BANU-677576 format. One record per residue (C-alpha): residue in three letters; x, y, z. Coordinates in Angstrom, 2 decimals. Each point is the difference from the previous one (the first is absolute). Layout:
<atoms>
ATOM; ALA; X; Y; Z
...
</atoms>
This chain:
<atoms>
ATOM; UNK; 0.00; -0.06; 0.01
ATOM; UNK; 1.36; 3.47; -1.07
ATOM; UNK; -0.52; 3.16; 2.05
ATOM; UNK; -1.23; 3.38; -1.29
ATOM; UNK; 0.49; 2.43; 2.81
ATOM; UNK; -1.45; 3.49; 0.28
ATOM; UNK; 1.59; 2.32; 2.61
ATOM; UNK; -2.57; 2.55; 1.04
ATOM; UNK; -3.79; -0.08; -0.48
ATOM; UNK; -0.92; 3.64; -0.55
ATOM; UNK; -1.49; 1.05; -3.34
ATOM; UNK; 2.68; -1.55; -2.26
ATOM; UNK; 0.54; -3.25; 2.04
ATOM; UNK; -3.74; -0.68; 0.25
ATOM; UNK; -0.65; 0.51; -3.67
ATOM; UNK; 2.98; -2.33; -0.94
ATOM; UNK; -1.29; -2.66; 2.43
ATOM; UNK; -3.50; 0.07; -1.49
ATOM; UNK; 1.33; -0.10; -3.61
ATOM; UNK; 2.52; -2.76; 0.56
ATOM; UNK; -2.38; -2.13; 1.98
ATOM; UNK; -2.14; -0.26; -3.22
ATOM; UNK; 3.04; -0.59; -2.29
ATOM; UNK; 2.33; -2.48; 1.84
ATOM; UNK; -0.68; -3.69; 0.17
ATOM; UNK; -0.68; -0.68; 3.68
ATOM; UNK; 1.49; -3.54; -0.41
ATOM; UNK; 3.22; 1.59; -1.08
ATOM; UNK; 0.14; 3.31; 1.91
ATOM; UNK; -0.57; 1.12; 3.58
ATOM; UNK; -0.65; 3.72; 0.38
ATOM; UNK; 1.09; 1.57; 3.23
ATOM; UNK; -0.74; 3.58; 1.05
ATOM; UNK; 2.11; 1.31; 2.78
ATOM; UNK; -0.79; 3.29; 1.81
ATOM; UNK; 0.73; 1.55; 3.39
ATOM; UNK; -3.41; 1.83; 0.35
ATOM; UNK; -3.43; -1.64; -0.02
ATOM; UNK; -1.76; 3.26; -0.98
ATOM; UNK; -0.54; 1.30; -3.55
ATOM; UNK; -0.01; 3.70; -0.47
ATOM; UNK; -1.81; 1.88; -2.70
ATOM; UNK; 2.65; 2.62; -0.17
ATOM; UNK; -1.70; 2.49; -2.38
ATOM; UNK; -2.62; 0.35; 2.72
ATOM; UNK; 2.44; 1.41; 2.57
ATOM; UNK; -0.17; 3.36; -1.69
ATOM; UNK; -3.71; 0.30; 0.83
ATOM; UNK; 0.31; -0.90; 3.75
ATOM; UNK; 1.33; 3.39; 1.18
ATOM; UNK; -3.09; 1.71; -1.42
ATOM; UNK; -2.57; -2.36; 1.53
ATOM; UNK; -0.97; -1.59; -3.45
ATOM; UNK; 1.29; -3.43; 0.95
ATOM; UNK; 0.70; -1.74; 3.26
ATOM; UNK; 2.58; -2.61; 0.92
ATOM; UNK; -2.59; -2.70; -0.48
ATOM; UNK; -0.46; 1.02; -3.64
ATOM; UNK; 3.58; -0.64; -0.88
ATOM; UNK; 1.02; -3.04; 2.01
ATOM; UNK; -1.07; -3.58; -0.58
ATOM; UNK; 1.46; -3.52; 0.73
ATOM; UNK; 2.51; -1.04; -2.72
ATOM; UNK; -1.11; -3.54; 0.12
ATOM; UNK; -3.44; 0.93; -1.38
ATOM; UNK; 1.59; 0.98; -3.28
ATOM; UNK; 2.31; -2.90; -0.54
ATOM; UNK; -0.93; -3.27; -1.69
ATOM; UNK; -0.78; -2.79; 2.30
ATOM; UNK; 2.41; -2.30; -1.92
ATOM; UNK; 2.94; 2.34; 0.94
ATOM; UNK; 2.01; -0.71; 3.09
ATOM; UNK; 0.25; 3.28; 2.10
ATOM; UNK; 2.61; 0.48; 2.63
ATOM; UNK; -0.04; 3.09; 2.23
ATOM; UNK; 3.51; 0.45; 1.28
ATOM; UNK; 2.80; 2.47; 0.10
ATOM; UNK; 2.72; -0.76; -2.53
ATOM; UNK; 3.59; 0.24; 1.31
ATOM; UNK; 1.55; -0.10; -3.56
ATOM; UNK; -0.18; -1.19; -3.53
ATOM; UNK; 2.87; -2.08; -1.23
ATOM; UNK; -0.52; 0.22; -3.78
ATOM; UNK; 3.28; -1.85; -0.88
ATOM; UNK; -1.35; -3.05; 1.87
ATOM; UNK; -3.65; 0.48; -1.07
ATOM; UNK; -1.33; 0.22; 3.61
ATOM; UNK; -1.45; 2.28; 2.63
ATOM; UNK; 0.83; 0.02; 3.64
ATOM; UNK; -2.81; 0.76; 2.49
ATOM; UNK; 0.74; 1.94; 3.20
ATOM; UNK; -1.85; -2.53; 2.14
ATOM; UNK; 1.32; -3.16; -1.57
ATOM; UNK; 3.17; -1.73; -0.90
ATOM; UNK; -1.61; -1.84; -2.87
ATOM; UNK; 0.44; 1.76; -3.24
ATOM; UNK; -2.74; 0.27; -2.71
ATOM; UNK; 1.45; -1.12; -3.31
ATOM; UNK; -1.47; 1.33; -3.26
ATOM; UNK; 0.34; -0.49; -3.75
ATOM; UNK; -1.46; 3.37; -0.89
ATOM; UNK; -0.22; 3.08; 2.20
ATOM; UNK; -2.26; 3.08; -0.54
ATOM; UNK; 0.90; 2.88; 2.27
ATOM; UNK; -2.91; 2.21; 0.88
ATOM; UNK; 1.23; 1.52; 3.16
ATOM; UNK; -1.08; 3.50; -0.76
ATOM; UNK; 1.45; 3.22; 1.49
ATOM; UNK; -0.10; 1.63; 3.28
ATOM; UNK; 0.47; 3.45; 1.53
ATOM; UNK; 3.17; 0.91; 1.91
ATOM; UNK; -0.47; 3.21; 1.89
ATOM; UNK; 3.17; -0.70; 2.04
ATOM; UNK; 2.05; 0.64; -3.24
ATOM; UNK; -0.69; 3.74; 0.35
ATOM; UNK; 1.76; 1.74; 2.98
ATOM; UNK; -2.51; 1.43; 2.46
ATOM; UNK; -3.12; -1.58; -1.41
ATOM; UNK; -0.59; -2.22; 2.99
ATOM; UNK; 1.27; 2.43; 2.58
ATOM; UNK; -2.92; 1.05; 1.99
ATOM; UNK; -2.66; 0.84; -2.65
ATOM; UNK; -0.71; -3.29; -1.59
ATOM; UNK; -3.79; -0.73; 0.09
ATOM; UNK; -0.45; 3.17; 2.08
ATOM; UNK; 0.40; 2.82; -2.67
ATOM; UNK; 1.99; -2.15; -2.53
ATOM; UNK; -2.01; -2.62; -1.73
ATOM; UNK; 0.15; -2.50; -2.95
ATOM; UNK; -2.97; -1.37; -1.92
ATOM; UNK; 1.87; -2.84; -1.72
ATOM; UNK; -0.84; -2.34; 2.93
ATOM; UNK; -3.36; -0.79; 1.39
ATOM; UNK; 1.19; 0.96; 3.52
ATOM; UNK; 1.33; 3.35; -1.25
ATOM; UNK; -3.19; 0.66; -1.99
ATOM; UNK; -2.18; -0.66; 3.05
ATOM; UNK; 2.14; 2.18; 2.30
ATOM; UNK; -0.16; 2.83; -2.48
ATOM; UNK; -3.79; -0.36; -0.28
ATOM; UNK; -0.18; 0.46; 3.83
ATOM; UNK; 2.19; 3.04; -0.14
ATOM; UNK; -1.93; 1.67; -2.90
ATOM; UNK; -3.42; -0.54; 1.72
ATOM; UNK; 0.90; 2.63; 2.62
ATOM; UNK; 2.57; 2.20; -1.84
ATOM; UNK; -1.00; 3.55; -0.23
ATOM; UNK; 2.46; 1.09; -2.78
ATOM; UNK; 3.52; 1.28; -0.54
ATOM; UNK; 2.70; -0.86; -2.45
ATOM; UNK; -0.09; -3.48; -1.42
ATOM; UNK; 3.09; -1.15; -1.97
ATOM; UNK; -0.14; -3.15; -2.13
ATOM; UNK; 3.33; -1.42; -1.06
ATOM; UNK; 1.55; -3.13; -1.34
ATOM; UNK; 3.68; -0.64; 0.61
ATOM; UNK; 1.21; -1.66; -3.12
ATOM; UNK; -0.92; -2.17; -3.01
ATOM; UNK; -0.99; -2.70; -0.48
ATOM; UNK; -3.13; -0.01; 2.06
ATOM; UNK; -3.12; -2.15; -0.15
ATOM; UNK; -2.50; 1.58; -2.31
ATOM; UNK; 1.55; 3.47; -0.83
ATOM; UNK; -3.37; 1.58; -0.47
ATOM; UNK; -1.11; -0.78; 3.63
ATOM; UNK; 1.46; 3.22; 1.46
ATOM; UNK; -1.87; 1.95; -2.57
ATOM; UNK; -3.16; -1.80; 0.78
ATOM; UNK; 0.51; 0.71; 3.71
ATOM; UNK; 0.34; 3.70; -0.79
ATOM; UNK; -3.09; 0.18; -2.11
ATOM; UNK; -2.10; -1.87; 2.61
ATOM; UNK; 1.39; 2.15; 2.75
ATOM; UNK; -1.15; 3.05; -1.79
ATOM; UNK; -3.48; -1.52; -0.41
ATOM; UNK; -0.07; -1.11; 3.69
ATOM; UNK; 0.92; 3.31; 1.38
ATOM; UNK; -2.57; 1.63; -2.18
ATOM; UNK; -2.58; -2.51; 1.39
ATOM; UNK; 1.04; 0.88; 3.61
ATOM; UNK; -0.30; 3.71; -0.74
ATOM; UNK; 3.61; 0.63; 0.91
ATOM; UNK; 1.67; 0.20; -3.42
ATOM; UNK; 0.84; 3.63; 0.54
ATOM; UNK; 1.74; -0.89; 3.17
ATOM; UNK; 2.34; -2.61; -1.54
ATOM; UNK; 2.98; 0.77; -2.15
ATOM; UNK; 1.05; -2.98; -2.13
ATOM; UNK; 3.53; -0.42; -1.36
ATOM; UNK; 1.35; -2.86; -2.11
ATOM; UNK; 3.73; -0.46; 0.27
ATOM; UNK; 1.37; -2.42; -2.57
ATOM; UNK; 3.37; -1.13; -1.23
ATOM; UNK; -1.34; -0.04; -3.48
ATOM; UNK; 0.30; 2.99; -2.39
ATOM; UNK; -3.75; 0.21; -0.15
ATOM; UNK; -3.23; -1.52; 1.25
ATOM; UNK; 0.69; -3.37; -1.68
ATOM; UNK; 2.66; -2.01; -1.67
ATOM; UNK; -1.26; 0.48; -3.65
ATOM; UNK; -0.05; 3.43; -1.58
ATOM; UNK; -3.54; 0.29; -1.45
ATOM; UNK; -1.66; -1.47; 3.13
ATOM; UNK; 2.20; 2.11; 2.17
ATOM; UNK; -1.22; 3.16; -1.71
ATOM; UNK; -3.61; -1.00; 0.25
ATOM; UNK; 0.20; -1.14; 3.61
ATOM; UNK; 2.10; 3.05; 0.89
ATOM; UNK; -2.64; 2.25; -1.35
ATOM; UNK; -2.66; -1.83; 2.14
ATOM; UNK; 2.11; 0.60; 3.12
ATOM; UNK; 0.20; 3.66; -0.88
ATOM; UNK; -3.72; 0.30; -0.55
ATOM; UNK; -0.67; -1.68; 3.39
ATOM; UNK; 2.27; 2.38; 1.82
ATOM; UNK; 2.66; -2.57; 0.73
ATOM; UNK; 3.57; 1.23; -0.15
ATOM; UNK; 2.55; -2.15; -1.80
ATOM; UNK; 3.66; -0.08; 1.09
ATOM; UNK; 1.91; -1.88; -2.60
ATOM; UNK; 3.57; -1.43; 0.23
ATOM; UNK; -0.25; -0.26; 3.72
ATOM; UNK; 2.28; -2.87; 1.04
ATOM; UNK; -0.71; -0.75; 3.59
ATOM; UNK; 3.04; -0.20; 2.23
ATOM; UNK; -1.54; -0.04; 3.47
ATOM; UNK; -3.09; 0.71; 2.14
ATOM; UNK; 0.53; 2.48; 2.91
ATOM; UNK; -3.13; -0.49; 2.03
ATOM; UNK; 1.33; 2.20; 2.91
ATOM; UNK; -0.22; 2.96; -2.58
ATOM; UNK; -2.75; -1.67; -1.96
ATOM; UNK; 1.80; 0.33; -3.40
ATOM; UNK; 1.17; -2.30; -2.66
ATOM; UNK; 3.41; 0.68; -1.41
ATOM; UNK; 1.43; -0.77; -3.44
ATOM; UNK; 3.56; -0.81; -0.92
ATOM; UNK; 0.46; 3.60; -1.28
ATOM; UNK; -1.09; 1.29; 3.40
ATOM; UNK; -3.49; 1.10; -1.11
ATOM; UNK; -2.52; -0.12; 2.90
ATOM; UNK; -3.76; -0.46; -0.15
ATOM; UNK; -1.88; 0.52; 3.34
ATOM; UNK; -3.03; -2.31; 0.81
ATOM; UNK; -2.63; -0.43; 2.56
ATOM; UNK; -0.95; -3.40; -1.50
ATOM; UNK; 2.44; -2.04; -2.13
ATOM; UNK; -1.50; -2.72; -2.18
ATOM; UNK; 2.90; -2.01; -1.34
ATOM; UNK; 0.70; -2.82; -2.36
ATOM; UNK; 3.24; -1.40; 1.52
ATOM; UNK; 2.66; -1.83; -2.01
ATOM; UNK; -1.42; -3.15; -1.65
ATOM; UNK; 2.18; -3.11; 0.08
ATOM; UNK; -0.47; -3.62; -0.93
ATOM; UNK; -0.34; -2.66; 2.65
ATOM; UNK; 2.69; -0.48; 2.61
ATOM; UNK; 0.20; -3.74; -0.92
ATOM; UNK; 1.32; 1.07; -3.43
ATOM; UNK; 2.81; 1.86; 1.80
ATOM; UNK; 0.80; -2.86; 2.33
ATOM; UNK; 0.14; -2.29; -3.06
ATOM; UNK; 2.29; 2.22; -2.00
ATOM; UNK; -2.44; 0.15; -2.88
ATOM; UNK; -0.80; 3.63; -0.34
ATOM; UNK; 1.35; 3.40; -0.98
ATOM; UNK; 0.72; 2.83; 2.52
ATOM; UNK; -3.77; 0.36; 0.60
ATOM; UNK; -0.59; -3.76; 0.31
ATOM; UNK; -1.73; -0.31; -3.38
ATOM; UNK; 0.78; -3.15; -1.99
ATOM; UNK; 1.65; 0.73; -3.43
ATOM; UNK; -1.89; -1.58; -2.82
ATOM; UNK; -0.06; 0.19; -3.73
ATOM; UNK; -2.50; 2.84; -0.39
ATOM; UNK; -1.88; -1.63; -3.06
ATOM; UNK; -0.10; -3.64; 1.22
ATOM; UNK; -0.14; 0.37; 3.84
ATOM; UNK; 2.60; -2.70; 0.45
ATOM; UNK; 2.80; 0.52; 2.47
ATOM; UNK; 3.25; 1.10; -1.55
ATOM; UNK; 1.88; -2.45; 2.03
ATOM; UNK; -2.13; -3.09; 0.69
ATOM; UNK; -1.96; -1.38; -2.95
ATOM; UNK; -2.55; -1.79; 2.17
ATOM; UNK; -0.83; 3.14; 2.03
ATOM; UNK; -2.63; 2.42; -1.24
ATOM; UNK; -1.36; 3.17; 1.57
ATOM; UNK; -3.38; 1.70; -0.05
ATOM; UNK; -1.22; 3.38; 1.32
ATOM; UNK; 1.86; 2.46; 2.32
ATOM; UNK; 2.79; -2.52; 0.82
ATOM; UNK; 1.81; 0.43; -3.31
ATOM; UNK; 2.14; 2.92; -1.24
ATOM; UNK; -1.93; 0.49; -3.31
ATOM; UNK; -0.01; 3.75; -0.81
ATOM; UNK; -3.81; 0.43; 0.09
ATOM; UNK; -2.63; 0.88; 2.57
ATOM; UNK; -0.24; -2.17; 3.07
ATOM; UNK; -3.76; -0.15; -0.13
ATOM; UNK; -2.43; -2.95; 0.19
ATOM; UNK; -1.01; 0.44; -3.63
ATOM; UNK; 3.61; -0.62; -1.05
ATOM; UNK; -0.04; -3.39; 1.79
ATOM; UNK; -3.17; -0.82; -1.91
ATOM; UNK; 1.54; 0.83; -3.29
ATOM; UNK; 3.07; -1.98; 0.89
ATOM; UNK; -1.98; -3.14; 0.82
ATOM; UNK; -0.83; -1.56; -3.28
ATOM; UNK; 3.50; 0.81; -1.38
ATOM; UNK; 1.65; -1.47; 3.07
ATOM; UNK; -2.11; -3.09; 0.00
ATOM; UNK; 0.51; -0.64; -3.78
ATOM; UNK; 3.77; 0.49; 0.35
ATOM; UNK; 0.20; -2.42; 2.95
ATOM; UNK; -1.95; -2.63; -1.91
ATOM; UNK; 2.26; 0.56; -3.03
ATOM; UNK; 3.12; -0.42; 2.16
ATOM; UNK; -1.34; -3.20; 1.35
ATOM; UNK; -0.20; -1.29; -3.63
ATOM; UNK; 3.55; 1.08; -0.74
ATOM; UNK; -0.99; 3.07; -2.01
ATOM; UNK; 1.40; 3.53; 0.21
ATOM; UNK; -2.26; 2.52; 1.91
ATOM; UNK; -1.72; 2.59; -2.07
ATOM; UNK; 0.89; 3.65; 0.38
ATOM; UNK; -3.59; 1.20; 0.19
ATOM; UNK; -0.34; 2.10; 3.18
ATOM; UNK; 0.12; 3.63; -1.00
ATOM; UNK; -0.37; 1.69; 3.38
ATOM; UNK; -3.74; 0.50; -0.42
ATOM; UNK; -1.48; 2.04; 2.90
ATOM; UNK; -3.56; 1.17; 0.41
ATOM; UNK; -1.04; 2.20; 2.81
ATOM; UNK; -3.25; 1.78; 1.13
ATOM; UNK; 0.74; 3.18; 1.80
ATOM; UNK; -2.72; 1.06; 2.35
ATOM; UNK; -0.26; 3.80; -0.24
ATOM; UNK; -2.76; 0.79; 2.43
ATOM; UNK; -3.56; 1.23; -0.24
ATOM; UNK; -0.97; -3.39; -1.58
ATOM; UNK; 2.27; 0.37; -2.96
ATOM; UNK; 3.11; -1.75; -1.10
ATOM; UNK; 2.61; -0.37; -2.66
ATOM; UNK; 1.50; -3.07; -1.78
ATOM; UNK; 3.50; -0.31; -1.39
ATOM; UNK; 1.32; -2.87; -2.16
ATOM; UNK; 3.63; -0.31; -0.96
ATOM; UNK; 3.07; -2.28; -0.23
ATOM; UNK; 3.83; 0.12; -0.28
ATOM; UNK; 0.05; 1.94; -3.18
ATOM; UNK; -3.35; 1.84; -0.27
ATOM; UNK; -1.01; 2.75; 2.57
ATOM; UNK; -3.66; 0.32; 1.11
ATOM; UNK; -1.93; 1.56; -2.91
ATOM; UNK; -3.59; 1.34; -0.27
ATOM; UNK; -2.69; -2.07; -1.62
ATOM; UNK; -2.57; -2.61; 0.90
ATOM; UNK; 0.40; -3.43; 1.76
ATOM; UNK; -0.35; -2.87; -0.55
ATOM; UNK; -2.22; 0.42; -3.20
ATOM; UNK; 1.31; 2.59; -2.48
ATOM; UNK; -2.37; 2.94; -0.22
ATOM; UNK; -2.50; -1.63; 2.43
ATOM; UNK; 1.93; -0.44; 3.24
ATOM; UNK; -1.83; 0.14; 2.30
ATOM; UNK; 3.02; 1.28; 1.82
ATOM; UNK; 1.76; 3.16; -0.88
ATOM; UNK; 3.80; 0.10; -0.22
ATOM; UNK; 1.74; 3.10; 1.64
ATOM; UNK; -3.30; 1.75; 0.57
ATOM; UNK; -2.29; 0.20; 3.05
ATOM; UNK; -3.32; -1.67; -0.08
ATOM; UNK; -2.58; -1.54; 2.30
ATOM; UNK; 0.21; -3.35; -1.88
ATOM; UNK; 3.73; -0.21; 0.97
ATOM; UNK; -1.00; 0.59; 3.61
ATOM; UNK; -2.53; -2.79; -0.12
ATOM; UNK; 2.54; -2.23; -1.72
ATOM; UNK; 2.40; 0.51; 2.95
ATOM; UNK; -2.66; -0.72; 2.49
ATOM; UNK; -1.31; -3.12; -1.86
ATOM; UNK; 3.59; -1.40; -0.20
ATOM; UNK; -0.08; -1.13; 3.67
ATOM; UNK; -2.72; -2.55; -0.83
ATOM; UNK; 1.82; -1.04; -3.14
ATOM; UNK; 3.30; -0.38; 1.94
ATOM; UNK; -1.54; -2.48; 2.64
ATOM; UNK; -2.28; -1.91; -2.36
ATOM; UNK; 1.84; -0.01; -3.39
ATOM; UNK; 3.54; 1.16; -0.11
ATOM; UNK; 1.38; -2.02; 2.96
ATOM; UNK; -1.54; -3.14; -1.47
ATOM; UNK; 2.19; 0.56; -3.15
ATOM; UNK; -3.14; 0.17; -2.18
ATOM; UNK; -0.06; 1.85; -3.32
ATOM; UNK; -0.32; 3.72; -0.08
ATOM; UNK; -1.08; 2.14; -3.02
ATOM; UNK; 3.54; 1.50; -0.20
ATOM; UNK; 2.88; -1.31; -2.02
ATOM; UNK; 3.33; -0.65; 1.85
ATOM; UNK; 1.70; 2.16; -2.66
ATOM; UNK; -0.85; 3.56; -0.28
ATOM; UNK; -1.83; 0.99; -3.16
ATOM; UNK; 0.09; 3.42; -1.79
ATOM; UNK; -3.63; -0.50; -1.09
ATOM; UNK; -2.18; 2.79; 1.33
ATOM; UNK; 2.92; 2.21; 0.95
ATOM; UNK; 0.67; 3.36; -1.58
ATOM; UNK; 3.76; 0.46; -0.47
</atoms>
């Protein structure tokens, strides 16, 4: 009996488990899913918790509920991966788990300790993240009674999970403070290391204009050096200071620490892969999906979905002695909630920046690209149901893995 091992059962790992359970012969293959956490988190929902739209219960469910019954699931901390020996060592067992194929789906995590001063006194008091469920819930409690002041939103460095999330937070905050009747008492500043509002020029221009229209100040090229909560300022490497009353931060994002312990990652613990095949650059029976890899595209759940069919096809080809196909194009697709029941949609890949148009049907949509619409908002809200009931199960979605230019206006 051969072993197909999936390390991590977040979005990517769960989708792979559901796909492979239908494709591998159970008389020949045993599928094992290994994870340290029994809870599955709907991470796009974290963004809505600070504003009272979602609660913790809306974004947390048992992982076992979304994995096939035929799959062996082990919840345990992993001490290290030994890819040269095709095995994994658990923290609580001396017996290794051997594998024939390994899919790494360990995701990424925030590391506020990487920024001097971020954890010194203000953490979860007047400094918050919303990239964890605990951080989002704590921020919700703070905002419920906050009377106003200067709110600074910042992210420390790229890459981060879903680069549009800080912009969504800003837009929702603008809406939320209007709803509470205190928008005139809140100054909102966005301090970003990017040269503009987003990573791609056309989208950056449009999103930057939206920030300006909403009265949100953009401070570009702000490379965070330290947080000084005694003075309540953030300080850049060129000694620029921005005062705050409330700091909402996206700390440094890094791959899992087990990747570091195993010597398999880059400086940020992301596993190097061939960006078009998703195969490890060093071990041919190791494949990576989602945030855990170093592919130069967005670390969003949609990207893991677009990776899925290509990754599965390439693994099956490799099992048959065939070369993997270089088909993954970095496709990313993100709804951007813009407040007041409107949203924007962007669709892009390694080579093509977000463009205006209609998606997924040319000229029909129903979703508008790079333009606010109520339909985009409802698409974002509907996605939670789709995530739990369709996407995690690895079922077909009406979107191609490769990005298409159909319906886009270049």
